[in-house]
N, C-alpha and C positions, 0 to 999 in steps of 0.2 A: 759382466761387469757393470753394465749400466743399470741393470736391476738391483744389484747389491748397493752401488753408489746412491740411487735413488731411495732405496729402502733405509739404509744404514748411516750415510754419511751426510746427507743433504737435510735441510729443513723441510718440513712437511709441504710448504709452498712450492717446492721444486720436486715433488714426488713424481710429476710428469716424466722425468728422466727415466725412471724405471718403466713407465709406460711405453717409452721409445724402445728400450730394450726388449720388452715383451713383443711389441709389434714386429721388430726385426726378427725375433725368434720365430714367430708364427709364419711369416712370409718365407724365411729361409728354410723352415721345416717342410712347408709345402713344396718349396722347389727341390729340395734334395731327395725326398722320399719319391715324389712323382718322376723325377729324373732317373732314379734307379730302377723303379718299376717299369718305366718305358724301355730302359735298356734291357732289363731282365726278359721282357716280352720280346723284344728284337733279338735277342742272343738265343733264347731257348724255344720261342714260339709259344710261350705262355707265362703266367705268373702263378707261383705257388702261394695261395693264401695261407695255407697251413704253416709254411715257413715263415711268412711275414709275420703272422700273429705270434708265433713261437718266439721270433726275434723281439718283438715288442714286449712280451711277458718277461723274457730274460733280461731286457734292457731296463725295465721300469720297476718290476716287482721286488728284486731283491733289496733294493735301497728302500723302497717303501716299507716292506715287511720289517726290516731292522728299525727304521725311523718310528713307526707306529708302535713297534714293540717297545722301544726305549722310552718313548714319551709316555705311552700308557702305563708302563711299570712305574715311572717316575710319579705319575698322578696317584696310583694306588699306594706308594710308599708314602706319599703326603697325606693320605686319608681322603683323597678326592675321588669321586665316582667317575668311571669311565663310560661315556654314553656309547652304547653299541651302534647307534645309526651314524655317529661320527666315524667310527672305525670303518664301518661298511661303506661310507661315502668315498673313502680313500681308493678302496680296492675295486669298488664298482663304478668309480668315476662319476659321481655326482655331487661333488663338493661344491661346485658353482651353484647348483639348485638348492642344496641344503642352505648355503649362506643366504641366498636370496629369501628362502622360507623363514629362517631364523630372523632375518631383518624385519619381515613382515609381523612376525610374532613377537619381536623385542627380545629375543634370546641371544645370549653370547655363545660363541664356540668355546667348549672347554679344552679340547685337544688343540694343539697348535698346528692345524691342518688348513687354515685359511688360504696359505699361499699356494696350495695345490689345486685352486679353482682352474687355473689356466691349463693345467695338465688334463683336467676333465674335458675342457673344450677341445683340446688336440686329439684326445682319444675318441671323442664323439665323432669327430671328422673322419678319423681313420677306421672306425667301425664300418663305414659304408663306401668311402672313396676307393679303396683297393678292389672291393667287390664290383663297384661300378665299372672300374677300368677293365676287369676281367670280362664282365658282361659285354663290354664294348669291344672285346678282342684286342685290347691293348692299342686301339687306334687313338693316335695323339689328336687328331682333329675332333673326334667326339669328346675326349677328355677336355680339350680346349673349350668346347662349347658348353660342357657341364660347369667347368670352373667359372665361366663368364656368367652362367645362369645363377650360380651360387652367389656371386657378387652382387648381382641385381636383386635377387630375392632377399639377401640379408639386409641390404639397404632399404628395400620396401617394407621389410618387417620392422626395422627401427622406426621408420616413418609412421607406420600404422600404429605401433605401440605408443608412440609419442602423441599421436593425434587422439587415440582413445583414452589415454591416460596421461595428460600433460605433466602431472607431478613425477613421473617416472624419470624425466630427464634431470631431476635433482638428486637422483640416487645412482648406485652403481649397477643397477640390474641390466640395463642394456649393454653395459660394458662386460658383464660376467656370463649372460645367457649364451649358450652355445650357438643356437640358431642366428643370433645377431652378430656373432663374431667369426662365423665360418668363413666370411669373405676374406678375412686376414690370411687364412691359410690358402684359400683358393687363389689369391694374387700369385702366390708363390708357385702354384700348380700351372698357372697360365704361363709364367716365365720359363717354366721347365718345358712346356710343349713347344714354345717359339722356335727353337733351333731344329726342330723337325720339318719346317717349311722354308722354302727359299725366301718368301715375303717375311717370315719370321725372323730369319737371319739378317735381313735388311733392316728390320725394325730394331733388332738388338744393336746393329751397328749405329743406328742412329741414337738410341738411347745411351750409348756409351761415349758420346761426344762430351767433352769437358763442359760445354755450355749447358746441355741438358743436365748433367750431374749436378752442377751448381744450382740451377733453377730447381731441381728436385729436392735438394737440401733445403733451400729457402722456402718451398712449399711445406715441407715437413716441419720446419721450425714454426712457420706461420699458423699451422694447425694447432699448435700448442699455445701460441701467442693469443690467439682468439679465445677468449674465456667464456663466451656465450654457451650456456648449459645445453641448449637445444642443439647447437651445431656439434658440440663435443660429443654428444651422445647419439647422433644420427649421421651427418655428412662426414664428420672427421674421420672415420675409420675408411671411408672411400677414397677420400683425398690422400690419406696417408699409404694406403695400398698402392695407389697410382704413383705416388712420389717414390716409394721404395723400390718399385720395379727397376726404374733406371739406375738407382744407387746400388742395388745389389748386382744388377748386370754389369755395372762398371767394375765392381769388385771382382766378380767371377770371370768375366769374358775380356776385359781390358784393363788399362791403367791409365785413365785419364788424369789421375792425381797420384804419381808414383809414390809420394811420401805416405800417403793413406795406405796404400797396399803394402808398403814395407813395414810400417808399424803393425798392421794387422797380421803380418808374418813373423813377427819377432818371436823368438823361442818362448819368452814369458807368455805371450799372447796365446801361443798354441798350447802351452801347458794350462792355461786358464780354460781354454776351450775343452781339454780333456776332463777338467774338474767340474765342468759347468752344470751337469745334471746334480751331482751331490751338492755343489754350492747352492743351486736353486732350492733343493729340499731342505737342507740343514740350516741355512741361515734363518729360516723362519722360527726356529726354536731356540736361538741363542738366549734371547730375554727370558723365555720360558724356564730354561734350565738355570740361568745365573742371575735373575733379577735382583735378589737379595744381595749378592755380592758386588754387582755393578752400581748399586746405589752407594756403596762406601767409596768409590772412586771419585776423582775430581771430575766434575761435570764436562770439562773441556775434552777428556780422553775417553769418555764412556763409549762414544760411537766407534772410535778406532779400535778400542778393545773388542767390541762386539764384531766387528769387521775382521779382526785377526782370529778370534775364536771360530768364526763361520769358516775361515780358511783351514783351521786345525781339523774341524769336523770333516770338511770335504776331503782333506788329504787322507785321513784315516779311512773314509768310506770308499774312496777311489781305489787306493792300493790294497786295502784289505778285503774289499767286497767286489767292486765293479771289475776291476782289471782281471782277477782270477776267473771271472765268468766269461770274459770276452772270448776265450778259446772255445767255450761251449757254443757261444752265439755264432761263431764262424761256421759251425757244422751246418747251420741253417741259413747261410749267407745267400746274398743274391747270386743268381746263376749268370754272372756277367764277366766279361773280360775288359781291361783297360780300353781296348779298341772300341768295344760296343758301348762303353759308357760315355765315350767322347766321340760321337759320330761327325762332328764338324769341327773344322779348324778353330771356330770361335770358342770351342768347349775345353781347350787344352787344360784348364785348371779345375774342371768340374770332377774328375776322377779323384784328385788330390783332396778336394774340398769334401767330397762324399765319403771318403775313407776316414777322414778325421772328425767327421760330424758325430755327435752323440745320438743323432736320430736313428 
């Protein structure tokens, strides 16, 4: 919802709202998938990489195939050429680097696939992270050290890139490159590893204090209030990751602000969560499909009509495509039980969160 509101309903000066939504998604994704992989290893003595990647393909590709097929067909019917490399960038997950290359060359994307750059970042991370966990024999301590190293390396890369090419901080390149954004997912992996240790559970107890929650929210907001381009493209992502860990820990493990948790568990919010992947994909094409018709509407309601159309697309995609495939995905599910997925008292809500997650 944060991504949609930032992209479709707010003025461009407040597009940072969508960046908050994306950051939350990255950290939460890293937490959920790492938590499930650790639980699978504990339950079965290993992690099935084959099943993991089959689940990813079944989760992501059906919607992408239909989306690219419909948008490409629309372009051909309009007499516009479809650029093969743009189609390939979706299915081989290099949309982010194609956008960066196009920006350097001064080319625009022809297909409405620019929104999928963040999916490329996520999938690049999951190309090696589960394999690394298997090689580390599912040891949470080693995974924690790897995630910490990724956070440090990503920050160092941003600083090096900014030092070598100062003008890069005035572009979106550091925001979109995979190696400079991996830490966003790794912070979630760190949070997933903490319950495996006594000191980690004590740290979670500290992070879920109400005072820490509000300080973290203040830090998160401050990172957007500070408009310096160097800070925004280098240190900001690190501060945001550190701030989001206590915020998400509070939502998952405790209730320092009960109203906040109640709102997030409203049926309508759970429903939006179910639609989230289709919303993410299809909202980027509303203007592509209906720009000529939208221009005929009163300016004051155009954004709201776009918002409503995005939900119509997402509902059709979810109920006609995603939901029927969910049964097939379950055949390759994580080999865990509710007890194994929630090894500590702090994690009472982890199993519920994981089951509902589109990840």
